[in-house]
Structure formats: C-alpha cells, structure tokens
C-alpha positions in Angstrom: 6.0 26.5 5.2 9.4 26.8 3.4 11.3 24.7 1.0 13.5 23.2 3.5 10.4 22.0 5.7 9.0 20.6 2.6 12.2 18.5 1.6 12.5 17.3 5.3 9.0 15.8 5.3 10.1 12.6 3.6 12.1 11.0 6.5 9.6 12.0 8.9 6.9 10.0 7.2 9.2 7.2 6.6 10.0 6.8 10.2 6.1 6.7 11.0 5.4 4.4 8.4 3.7 1.1 9.4 3.1 -1.9 7.2 -0.4 -3.0 7.2 -1.1 -6.5 8.6 -1.2 -9.8 6.6 -4.5 -10.9 7.9 -7.8 -9.5 6.3 -9.0 -6.6 8.3 -12.7 -5.4 8.3 -13.1 -2.5 6.1 -15.6 0.3 6.1 -16.4 2.9 3.7 -13.8 5.2 5.5 -11.0 3.1 4.4 -11.9 3.6 0.8 -12.2 7.3 1.1 -8.7 8.3 0.9 -8.6 6.5 -2.6 -11.4 8.7 -3.7 -10.4 11.9 -2.1 -6.7 11.6 -3.5 -7.3 11.9 -7.0 -10.0 14.5 -6.8 -7.7 16.8 -4.8 -4.9 16.2 -7.2 -7.2 17.4 -10.0 -8.2 20.5 -8.0 -4.6 21.3 -7.0 -3.9 23.9 -9.7 -7.5 25.4 -9.7 -7.0 28.1 -7.2 -5.3 31.3 -8.2 -1.5 31.5 -7.3 -1.0 32.6 -3.7 1.5 31.9 -1.0 -0.9 29.6 0.8 -1.7 27.5 -2.1 1.5 25.3 -1.9 1.4 24.9 1.8 -2.2 24.2 1.9 -2.3 21.2 -0.7 1.1 19.9 0.6 -0.7 19.7 4.3 -3.7 18.0 2.4 -1.8 15.8 -0.1 0.7 14.2 2.1 -1.5 12.7 4.9 -4.1 11.8 2.2 -1.2 10.0 0.2 -0.1 8.3 3.4 -3.6 7.4 4.5 -4.2 5.8 1.0 -1.1 3.9 1.3 -1.8 2.3 4.7 -5.4 2.0 4.5 -6.7 -1.5 5.2 -8.5 -1.3 1.8 -7.9 -3.5 -0.3 -6.8 -6.2 2.0 -3.2 -7.3 1.8 -4.2 -11.0 1.0 -5.1 -13.1 -2.1 -6.1 -11.5 -5.3 -6.4 -7.9 -4.2 -2.8 -7.7 -3.3 -1.8 -6.5 -6.7 -4.5 -3.7 -6.5 -3.4 -2.7 -3.3 0.2 -2.4 -4.8 -1.1 -0.4 -7.8 -3.2 2.0 -5.8 -0.1 2.7 -3.4 1.9 3.8 -6.4 -0.3 6.9 -6.7 2.9 8.8 -5.6 3.9 9.0 -9.3 1.4 11.7 -9.7 1.5 13.2 -6.2 5.3 13.8 -6.2 5.2 15.9 -9.5 2.4 18.0 -8.4 4.0 18.8 -5.0 7.2 19.8 -6.7 5.3 22.1 -9.1 3.4 23.7 -6.4 6.3 24.4 -4.0 9.1 25.0 -6.4 7.3 27.0 -9.1 4.3 29.4 -9.8 2.8 26.8 -12.5 0.5 29.5 -14.3 3.8 31.6 -14.9 6.3 29.0 -15.4 4.5 26.2 -17.5 3.0 26.2 -20.9 2.1 24.1 -23.6 4.9 24.0 -26.3 2.4 24.7 -29.1 1.0 27.7 -27.4 3.9 30.0 -28.1 5.7 31.1 -31.1 9.4 32.5 -31.6 8.5 36.2 -30.3 9.8 36.5 -26.8 7.2 39.3 -26.0 4.3 37.0 -27.4 5.4 34.3 -25.2 5.3 36.4 -22.0 2.0 37.6 -22.8 0.5 34.0 -23.4 2.2 32.6 -20.4 0.9 35.7 -18.1 -2.7 35.4 -19.5 -2.7 31.6 -20.5 -5.7 30.9 -18.7 -8.5 32.8 -17.0 -8.7 32.1 -13.2 -11.9 30.3 -11.8 -12.9 29.1 -15.3 -13.4 25.7 -16.8 -10.3 26.3 -18.9 -8.2 26.9 -15.8 -9.6 23.6 -14.4 -8.8 21.7 -17.7 -5.3 23.3 -17.9 -4.6 21.8 -14.3 -6.1 18.5 -15.3 -3.7 18.0 -18.1 -0.8 19.3 -16.0 -1.6 16.6 -13.3 -1.8 13.8 -15.8 1.4 14.3 -17.4 4.1 13.4 -14.9 6.6 13.1 -17.8 5.7 16.6 -19.1 4.8 15.6 -22.5 3.9 18.7 -24.6 4.8 21.1 -21.9 7.8 23.3 -21.8 9.3 21.6 -18.8 9.4 18.2 -20.5 12.6 16.8 -21.5 14.0 17.8 -24.9 14.2 14.3 -26.4 10.6 13.5 -25.1 9.1 16.5 -26.8 11.3 16.1 -29.9 9.8 12.7 -30.4 6.2 14.1 -29.6 7.0 16.5 -32.6 7.8 13.9 -34.9 4.8 11.9 -34.0 2.4 15.0 -34.5 4.1 15.8 -37.8 3.3 12.2 -39.0 -0.2 12.5 -37.7 -0.8 15.8 -39.5 0.6 14.4 -42.7 -1.7 11.1 -42.4 0.9 8.7 -42.3 0.1 5.1 -41.6 -0.1 4.0 -38.0 -0.7 7.5 -36.8 -4.4 8.0 -37.3 -6.5 7.8 -34.2 -8.1 4.4 -34.7 -5.0 3.0 -36.1 -3.1 4.2 -33.0 -6.0 2.5 -30.8 -5.7 -0.8 -32.6 -1.9 -0.8 -32.5 -1.7 0.0 -28.7 -4.3 -2.7 -28.0 -2.3 -5.2 -30.1 0.8 -4.3 -28.0 -1.1 -4.7 -24.8 -2.3 -8.3 -25.8 1.3 -9.2 -26.7 2.6 -7.9 -23.2 -0.4 -9.6 -21.7 0.6 -13.1 -23.1 4.6 -12.5 -22.4 3.6 -11.6 -18.9 1.4 -14.8 -18.7 4.2 -16.9 -19.8 6.7 -15.4 -17.2 4.2 -15.9 -14.5 3.8 -19.6 -15.6 7.6 -19.8 -15.3 7.9 -18.4 -12.1 5.7 -21.0 -10.7 8.5 -23.5 -11.6 11.3 -21.5 -10.1 12.2 -22.1 -6.5 12.1 -18.7 -4.7 13.9 -18.7 -1.4 11.2 -18.3 1.5 10.8 -15.1 3.2 13.6 -13.4 0.9 16.4 -15.1 3.0 18.9 -15.4 0.1 22.8 -16.0 1.0 24.8 -14.4 -1.7 27.3 -17.0 -3.0 29.8 -17.2 -6.0 29.0 -20.9 -6.8 27.6 -21.6 -10.5 24.2 -22.8 -9.2 23.4 -19.9 -6.9 24.5 -17.4 -9.5 22.5 -19.3 -12.3 19.5 -18.9 -9.8 20.1 -15.2 -9.3 20.5 -14.5 -12.8 17.0 -16.4 -13.6 15.0 -14.6 -11.0 16.4 -11.2 -11.9 15.5 -12.0 -15.4 12.0 -13.0 -14.6 11.5 -9.8 -12.1 12.7 -7.4 -14.9 10.3 -9.2 -17.4 7.4 -8.8 -14.7 8.1 -5.1 -14.0 8.8 -4.0 -17.7 5.7 -6.0 -19.0 3.5 -4.6 -16.3 4.4 -1.3 -17.0 4.0 -1.5 -20.8 0.5 -3.3 -20.5 -0.9 -0.3 -18.4 0.6 2.2 -20.3 -0.8 0.9 -23.8 -4.3 0.3 -22.4 -4.3 3.8 -21.0 -2.9 5.1 -24.3 -5.7 3.3 -26.2 -8.4 4.7 -23.9 -7.2 8.2 -23.9 -6.8 8.5 -27.7 -9.9 6.3 -28.6 -12.2 8.5 -26.4 -10.7 11.7 -28.0 -9.3 13.1 -24.7 -5.8 13.1 -26.2 -4.0 13.1 -29.4 -1.6 10.2 -30.6 1.4 12.6 -30.0 0.6 12.9 -26.4 1.6 9.2 -26.0 5.3 8.9 -27.0 7.0 5.6 -26.2 7.3 5.1 -22.3 10.8 3.6 -22.5 13.8 4.7 -24.7 16.0 2.8 -27.0 18.1 -0.3 -26.1 21.0 1.1 -28.0 21.3 3.6 -25.1 22.0 1.0 -22.7 25.8 0.7 -22.8 26.0 3.0 -19.7 24.0 2.9 -16.4 23.3 6.7 -16.7 22.0 5.8 -20.3 19.7 3.2 -18.8 18.4 5.6 -16.2 18.5 8.7 -18.1 17.4 7.6 -21.7 15.9 4.2 -21.7 13.8 3.8 -18.3 10.6 5.5 -18.0 11.0 9.2 -16.9 7.9 9.5 -14.6 9.7 11.3 -11.7 12.6 12.9 -13.7 11.2 16.5 -13.6 10.2 16.8 -10.1 13.7 15.1 -9.0 15.4 17.9 -11.2 13.4 20.5 -9.5 14.2 19.6 -6.1 18.0 19.0 -6.9 18.4 22.2 -8.8 17.2 23.8 -5.5 19.9 22.2 -3.6 22.6 23.3 -6.2 21.4 26.8 -6.0 21.3 26.9 -2.1 24.8 25.2 -2.0 26.1 27.6 -4.7 27.3 24.8 -6.7 28.3 25.4 -10.5 25.2 24.2 -12.4 27.1 22.0 -15.0 29.8 20.7 -12.8 30.4 17.1 -11.9 29.3 18.0 -8.2 26.1 19.2 -9.6 25.7 16.1 -11.5 26.4 14.0 -8.5 23.7 15.9 -6.6 21.2 15.5 -9.2 21.8 11.6 -9.0 21.8 11.2 -5.4 18.9 13.4 -4.9 16.9 11.5 -7.7 17.8 8.0 -6.3 17.1 9.1 -2.8 13.7 10.1 -3.7 13.3 6.7 -5.6 14.4 4.7 -2.5 11.7 6.6 -0.3 8.8 6.1 -2.5 9.6 2.4 -3.6 9.7 1.6 0.1 6.3 3.2 0.6 4.7 1.2 -2.4 6.3 -1.8 -1.7 5.7 -1.6 2.0 2.0 -1.4 1.4 2.0 -5.2 0.4 4.8 -6.3 2.6 3.0 -6.7 6.0 3.3 -10.4 7.1 5.8 -11.0 4.3 8.8 -9.0 4.5 10.2 -7.1 7.6 10.2 -3.3 6.8 13.8 -3.0 8.1 15.0 -5.4 5.4 12.8 -3.6 2.9 14.4 -0.2 3.5 17.8 -1.9 3.6 17.3 -3.5 0.3 15.8 -0.7 -1.6 18.5 1.8 -0.1 21.3 -0.5 -1.2 20.2 -0.9 -4.8 19.2 2.9 -5.3 22.1 4.5 -3.6 24.7 2.0 -5.6 23.6 3.6 -8.7 25.2 6.9 -8.3 28.2 5.1 -7.6 28.1 3.1 -10.8 27.5 6.4 -13.0 30.5 8.1 -11.1 32.7 5.1 -11.8 31.8 4.9 -15.6 31.9 8.8 -16.0 35.5 9.0 -14.3 36.6 6.0 -16.6 35.1 7.5 -19.7 37.1 10.9 -19.1 40.3 9.2 -18.5 39.9 7.0 -21.6 38.9 9.9 -23.6 42.2 11.6 -22.9 44.0 8.8 -24.6 41.7 8.8 -27.5 42.0 12.7 -27.7 45.7 12.5 -27.7 45.6 10.3 -30.7 42.9 12.0 -32.6 44.3 15.4 -32.3 47.2 14.6 -34.6 47.0 15.1 -38.2 45.8 12.1 -40.3 49.3 12.2 -42.0 51.0 11.9 -38.6 48.7 9.1 -37.3 50.2 5.5 -37.8 47.8 3.0 -39.5 47.2 1.5 -36.2 46.0 4.8 -34.7 43.8 5.3 -37.6 42.0 1.9 -37.4 41.7 2.3 -33.5 39.9 5.7 -33.9 37.6 4.1 -36.4 36.6 1.0 -34.3 36.8 2.6 -30.9 33.3 3.8 -30.6 31.8 0.3 -31.4 34.3 -1.4 -28.9 33.5 1.1 -26.4 29.7 0.3 -26.8 30.5 -3.4 -26.6 32.4 -3.1 -23.3 29.8 -0.7 -22.1 27.0 -3.1 -22.6 29.0 -5.8 -20.8 29.6 -3.3 -18.1 25.8 -2.7 -17.7 24.9 -6.3 -17.5 27.4 -7.0 -14.8 26.6 -4.1 -12.9 22.9 -4.7 -12.7 23.5 -8.5 -12.2 25.3 -7.7 -9.0 23.1 -4.5 -7.9 19.5 -5.7 -8.8 20.0 -8.5 -6.3 18.8 -6.5 -3.6 16.0 -5.0 -5.5 14.7 -8.4 -6.6 15.2 -9.8 -3.0 12.6 -7.2 -1.7 10.1 -7.9 -4.4 10.5 -11.7 -4.0 10.2 -11.2 -0.2 6.7 -9.7 -0.7 5.9 -12.7 -2.9 5.1 -10.6 -6.1 5.9 -14.0 -8.0 2.7 -15.4 -6.6 0.5 -12.9 -8.1 -1.7 -14.0 -11.0 -3.2 -12.4 -14.0 -7.1 -12.3 -14.1 -7.0 -15.1 -16.6 -4.0 -17.3 -17.9 -4.6 -17.7 -21.7 -1.2 -19.5 -22.0 -2.1 -21.9 -19.1 -5.5 -22.8 -20.7 -3.8 -23.4 -23.9 -1.1 -25.7 -22.3 -3.5 -27.3 -19.8 -1.6 -25.9 -16.8 -3.5 -26.8 -13.6 -4.9 -24.1 -11.7 -3.5 -23.4 -8.3 
C-alpha cells in the first residue's frame, strides 16, 4: 500500500458512511469492543520495529476500527448518552496523527524528544538512531508518549511556538516560580475547569431560552431580527465549543500532572493569544488548538513534493490550507455524523461542513493578497529617508500597524459571522443545544426548573 492509496482512503470511507438510527438499538458487548480495541491498538502502533509492513498493517487495522467505533450502536444516540457518543467519535484526533506518522515517516528515525539531544550533530544522529531499544518497555513508553501528544509537545516535530512556550514553562518550574510547582499547577487547572464548567452551565441555560429553528432549517436573511438571531446563536455555539474543550483539557492536565505521569511543561495552553486574531490565518494558525496541524502538514508536504511546487511559494501555502481544511471537513462530518441520525440529514451535514471549512482558504487568500498590495504602499513610503518624509507620512507609518490590526479584527468578526452560519447550522441541526451537563449548579442556585 503506497502513500497515494492511503490518502485516497478518506473519500471511500465517507461515501460508505451511514448515520446510526435515532431510536435506541439493543447493544451487545460486541458493540463496545471497538471502543476498547481502538485505544489499545493506538498504544501498540509504534511498538513493532520499523518495517515496510508496519504502516500498511496498522492502517488496515486502525481505519476500519475507527469506522466501527464511530458507527457502533453503543452508546445509543438518544438522551443523555448523545454527548458521550460524540466524544467517543472524536477519537480521530489521536488516530489521524498516528496514521500520518506511520505512513509518512519512520518514527524511530525522524522523531525524538527535544531534551534528548544537544548541539552536536553527530551526537544527535547517534541518539536518534539508538534512542530506544526494540521490544523493550522503554520502546513501549516511548510509543505511548508519542501517541498521546497530537500537538507534538516536547517533540522535534512540534511547532516552534509551542515548544518555545514549553521551554519557558520548564524554566519557570526548575526555578520553582509560583504557579509552576506540581500541586500549584493541579489546583490552578481544577480552578480553571470549575470556571469553565460554570460558564458552560450559564451558556446552556441561555440556550434553553433561545429559539433554535427546528431541524436546522434556517433561511438566510438580512433583516435585523434574523441577523441578531444568527449572531446570538453563533456566539452561544462558540462558547459551547470553547468551554467544552477547555474543561476537558484542564481536567486532563490536572490528572496527568497530579498522578506524576507528566511534568507541568507538557501542558502548554491549548489556545493561543486573542491578539493574534486580527487575521483568519492567525485565528487558525496561532489561536485555535493545533491538534491536527502536524499530520495535515505532513500530508500537504507530500503533495507539494510530488507536484514539485516550491516549498515557500504562495501555491504551496494554498495547498497546505486546502489540504488541512479538507481533512477537517472529513473528520468533522464523521464525528458530528455519529450523533446526526434522526436529527439532521447526512447530505446537509456534508454540505454545511464543506462550505464552512472550504471557505477558510478563500478568506486567507483574500486577506493575504490585500496585505501584499497594501504593504507595497507602506513600503513605498517607509523606504524614503526620514528627512524626505512628510509629517503626514511619518504619522501614518507610526500608527499604521495599530490601524491595520483594528481593521483586521473587524474583518475577522465579519468573516466568521458570515461563514460560521453553516458550521453552527450543522451543530444546531443535531440539537447539540439540548445537551445538558451532569449537574446544573447555576440552575440550582437560580431555581431554574429541570426539564
């Protein structure tokens, strides 16, 4: 099995994908089996020694097992188990990086921990080649650590900004700075988790008061009332997604560090800074989580190489973006499709997700072209000697960055207000707004009647 057949597997799976029915289906232990076997197989995926058969073997095993876990009747797609079903169907966040690393790389040769090497190239090579002993517990632990880090935290293939932040946290921990000791970190994470739980609780209470269109049948209109409703629903859905991801992350970080499995620096922030959100590229590339960034880059670099496109060209950048959002489309259809049966048609789900995600490269191209054209004007003014510049030109050069960021923020808000409509419609169509937290603390305090 070559790389081309691997990449072409995605549309085949999607065409055969069927949404589980709404009505409760009698389950047997066999229906739970894929959810047990999938994580075990992932943890074992790097244990065998490198060979030509390892990648095809695990690809053949992992792909149908992921499909079986997604379409399994357990947990039922009804009532309180729908949220659990959606969470289990998102296991592709770990499957995709594992498949990419096995198919596109030789992990034992290409991947290593950043603290395991020094500046000497010969020593680096020796440590990489003999980093772990085959068929050993050390190799098993090495593979487990690799599986459990979709973002590549602490590994040489992780993003520079992510590992730079990890390095800063590590330095503070070694210095014993406040907030970076083990139990201080655990308490902080649990406190953050509690805050996000409460905020999420409030959002869900507000969602009960918002009228969502039945079956996701929204009609786009430019009337003030319709635009206001769209804005409110988009804001609520964004808050739901953000709080849910942050809550899970903070709890996982507290457990990992509290049990001594990880150090504090292995959990750098999941999201970036809001100050980077003045372009759509900044939103996706710097602010939003980077769970699938590395595998997407791995596949797109393969396309760039095969097509012989210059690596740092605009065309290569467009290939990276298009590939990343195609992959996002495919896997969001899978995960949301797991809870869509009886609620939202698969055709509409594919359409909505495709429109939202495939518009994002268009937005990045628009703003990139605009910035290039605008920079020519700024450069024409700034290349003059200070003595030759008029006062107006000097003032414009000084304030232009701030003005550009303000306009950029307005652009980003408008762009996502328009494009997020299709993304939100899909999630509203599967009635995610009807899901509830295990216990509504805010609802109890306010005396909100239970439904």
